[in-house]
N, C-alpha and C positions, 0 to 999 in steps of 0.2 A: 489793459490800461496803458497807456501810452506815457513814456516818461516825459514830465512836462519840465519845463524851467522851475516851475514855482515847487517843486519837490526836493531839489538841489538841496543838499546838506553841505552846510560850510563854506561854498567855493561859489562866487556870482559868472565869476569870468575867471579863462586860464587861457595863456598863448602858446602853451605847449602843446604842441602835436600828440604826444605820447599819455597826456593826462583825461583820466577816465572818472567822470562825477559820480558820486555816491547819492543815491535816491531814498528817500523815506519809503520805506514800506508800510503798508498799514499793519499796527499793532496786533499783535495775536493775543487774544482775550482769556485769560486764565480760567479753568473749569474746577471747581472743587466740589465737591462732594457735600451735603449738607450737614454734615457730620464733622467737617473740617472745616466749616465757617462761624465766626465769630460775630453775633450781630447784636448792635446797639442799639435798646430801643428809650426814647427820650420823650419829653413832653416840649411843646415849642410852642409860644405866643408872639414871636419878631415877626414885624411886619405880615399880621396876618390881622392886623386891627382888632386886636385884644380877643380874637379866636383861640382855643386851642388846637391844638395836634398834635400828632405822634409820629415821630420820625422813627422808622428801620434805617440805620446805617451799617457800613462794614459790606454788603453783599458783595461777593468776586463771582462773576457770569457774565454772560451777552444780554445785549440791551434787553433782547426779547424773554429771557428768563426771570430778568428783573419784572417787567411790567406782568408776565403771569404770576408772581408771585404776589404782587400788590394788588392784581385782581380776585386772588383768593383771599388775602387779607380784605380787602373791601368786603366782597359778598359775604365771609361770614361774621365779619362786624356790622353786617348792614348801613355801612355809610359809605361816602365819597372819599377819596381822594385821588394821588397819582404816583406816578415814577419817572423820577429824570435825573441828571446829574449824580448818580449811583445812590440815591435814596428814593424810599418810599416815606411819602405823605399820606396819614391817615386822619380823616376827620374828628376833632372831637378826640376827649383825654380817653382811648383804650388800652391804655399801656398791657394793663393785666391781662386783657383777653388776645393781644397781638403776641405778647410771651407765651402764652397758652399755646396757639394754633403754631407758632413756629417750632417750638419744642416737641410739639405731638409731629410736625413735619420731618424732625431730626434735629434742626438747628439749635448749637450752642448761643443761649440767648441771656446778656448781662442788661440789667435796668442800668440807666445814665441817669444824673440828675438828680432831686430833691424829689 
């Protein structure tokens, strides 16, 4: 990856001949085992035209691992959904079923909300 001007941190331009720019590096994604992760399961209706959805938040891992977990949840619940912005959306109110699936996979799960 070439060092471009867009990735410079803190300094736009320097007149010093000896100055070295600091560049942004791609952040390293943390990986945690399922036993070490605490996931929050909640129900959401906001911005969904009154339709319910189950949210799974708190996952720490790569985007591919998040999508894989979402695929497992969608398949076992028999509904649609997606994974984006570090959370999983499952269509419908499937909180109890999602909690059982995640606990059987080894995750620590807490229910959030009423």
